[in-house]
C-alpha beads as a LAMMPS data file, in Angstrom:
LAMMPS data file: protein, C-alpha beads

88 atoms
87 bonds

1 atom types
1 bond types

-500.0 500.0 xlo xhi
-500.0 500.0 ylo yhi
-500.0 500.0 zlo zhi

Masses

1 110.0

Atoms # bond

1 1 1 -106.983 -246.766 124.916
2 1 1 -103.580 -245.517 123.789
3 1 1 -100.875 -247.934 122.808
4 1 1 -98.432 -247.771 125.717
5 1 1 -94.963 -249.200 125.343
6 1 1 -92.350 -249.760 127.997
7 1 1 -88.605 -249.640 127.525
8 1 1 -86.435 -251.802 129.681
9 1 1 -83.319 -250.466 131.368
10 1 1 -80.722 -251.856 128.901
11 1 1 -82.590 -250.198 126.015
12 1 1 -82.800 -246.859 127.826
13 1 1 -79.096 -246.956 128.705
14 1 1 -78.178 -247.783 125.115
15 1 1 -80.405 -245.072 123.662
16 1 1 -79.045 -242.413 126.006
17 1 1 -75.467 -243.664 125.767
18 1 1 -74.960 -243.438 129.521
19 1 1 -74.062 -245.776 132.369
20 1 1 -76.474 -247.178 134.944
21 1 1 -74.819 -244.982 137.572
22 1 1 -75.439 -241.856 135.503
23 1 1 -79.049 -242.887 134.920
24 1 1 -79.630 -243.325 138.652
25 1 1 -77.954 -239.983 139.374
26 1 1 -80.290 -238.306 136.891
27 1 1 -83.331 -240.008 138.436
28 1 1 -82.374 -238.882 141.943
29 1 1 -81.718 -235.319 140.759
30 1 1 -85.089 -235.203 138.916
31 1 1 -83.471 -235.052 135.476
32 1 1 -85.007 -238.371 134.385
33 1 1 -88.338 -239.936 135.380
34 1 1 -88.324 -242.743 137.928
35 1 1 -88.819 -246.252 136.614
36 1 1 -92.018 -248.244 136.725
37 1 1 -91.817 -251.445 138.753
38 1 1 -92.690 -254.361 136.473
39 1 1 -92.468 -256.959 139.220
40 1 1 -89.561 -258.614 140.927
41 1 1 -86.421 -256.746 140.025
42 1 1 -87.675 -255.716 136.583
43 1 1 -88.191 -252.026 135.844
44 1 1 -88.968 -250.016 132.760
45 1 1 -89.896 -246.565 131.507
46 1 1 -92.773 -245.355 129.391
47 1 1 -91.448 -244.769 125.888
48 1 1 -93.324 -241.471 125.720
49 1 1 -91.513 -240.221 128.834
50 1 1 -88.098 -241.253 127.515
51 1 1 -88.816 -239.465 124.231
52 1 1 -90.001 -236.326 126.046
53 1 1 -86.813 -236.136 128.102
54 1 1 -84.644 -236.673 125.029
55 1 1 -86.559 -233.913 123.212
56 1 1 -86.022 -231.551 126.153
57 1 1 -82.308 -232.367 126.180
58 1 1 -82.108 -231.822 122.413
59 1 1 -83.856 -228.464 122.776
60 1 1 -80.911 -227.359 124.885
61 1 1 -82.818 -226.656 128.054
62 1 1 -80.867 -226.070 131.240
63 1 1 -81.083 -228.367 134.269
64 1 1 -84.018 -226.413 135.708
65 1 1 -86.047 -226.827 132.501
66 1 1 -85.231 -230.534 132.400
67 1 1 -86.375 -230.891 136.010
68 1 1 -89.635 -229.127 135.074
69 1 1 -90.221 -231.579 132.217
70 1 1 -89.579 -234.564 134.479
71 1 1 -91.839 -233.166 137.213
72 1 1 -94.592 -232.647 134.624
73 1 1 -94.225 -236.226 133.361
74 1 1 -94.452 -237.647 136.877
75 1 1 -97.501 -235.470 137.670
76 1 1 -99.140 -236.630 134.431
77 1 1 -98.456 -240.256 135.407
78 1 1 -100.110 -239.716 138.792
79 1 1 -103.076 -237.863 137.270
80 1 1 -103.630 -240.723 134.837
81 1 1 -103.625 -243.185 137.712
82 1 1 -106.064 -241.039 139.673
83 1 1 -108.350 -240.906 136.623
84 1 1 -108.308 -244.684 136.366
85 1 1 -109.099 -245.041 140.067
86 1 1 -111.983 -242.575 139.740
87 1 1 -113.282 -244.277 136.592
88 1 1 -112.498 -241.393 134.206

Bonds

1 1 1 2
2 1 2 3
3 1 3 4
4 1 4 5
5 1 5 6
6 1 6 7
7 1 7 8
8 1 8 9
9 1 9 10
10 1 10 11
11 1 11 12
12 1 12 13
13 1 13 14
14 1 14 15
15 1 15 16
16 1 16 17
17 1 17 18
18 1 18 19
19 1 19 20
20 1 20 21
21 1 21 22
22 1 22 23
23 1 23 24
24 1 24 25
25 1 25 26
26 1 26 27
27 1 27 28
28 1 28 29
29 1 29 30
30 1 30 31
31 1 31 32
32 1 32 33
33 1 33 34
34 1 34 35
35 1 35 36
36 1 36 37
37 1 37 38
38 1 38 39
39 1 39 40
40 1 40 41
41 1 41 42
42 1 42 43
43 1 43 44
44 1 44 45
45 1 45 46
46 1 46 47
47 1 47 48
48 1 48 49
49 1 49 50
50 1 50 51
51 1 51 52
52 1 52 53
53 1 53 54
54 1 54 55
55 1 55 56
56 1 56 57
57 1 57 58
58 1 58 59
59 1 59 60
60 1 60 61
61 1 61 62
62 1 62 63
63 1 63 64
64 1 64 65
65 1 65 66
66 1 66 67
67 1 67 68
68 1 68 69
69 1 69 70
70 1 70 71
71 1 71 72
72 1 72 73
73 1 73 74
74 1 74 75
75 1 75 76
76 1 76 77
77 1 77 78
78 1 78 79
79 1 79 80
80 1 80 81
81 1 81 82
82 1 82 83
83 1 83 84
84 1 84 85
85 1 85 86
86 1 86 87
87 1 87 88
């Protein structure tokens, strides 16, 4: 199994250099993946997803391209879950 790491919200905000409001705006406009519920009020993001979004931003993609990357990441997350459910 792959080594999966989760980044908590303060780390993501610091790495991106943005406010919590900006992060939530990006999530709702599909320019950043939604968080994973860790229980209670705790949330986090897969490090691989954060890195993929940063790479897409660094590549200079427009908003549409960024939305495509985020949609792909979310679809991949769901496909992984479906594979686990199906025993693959």
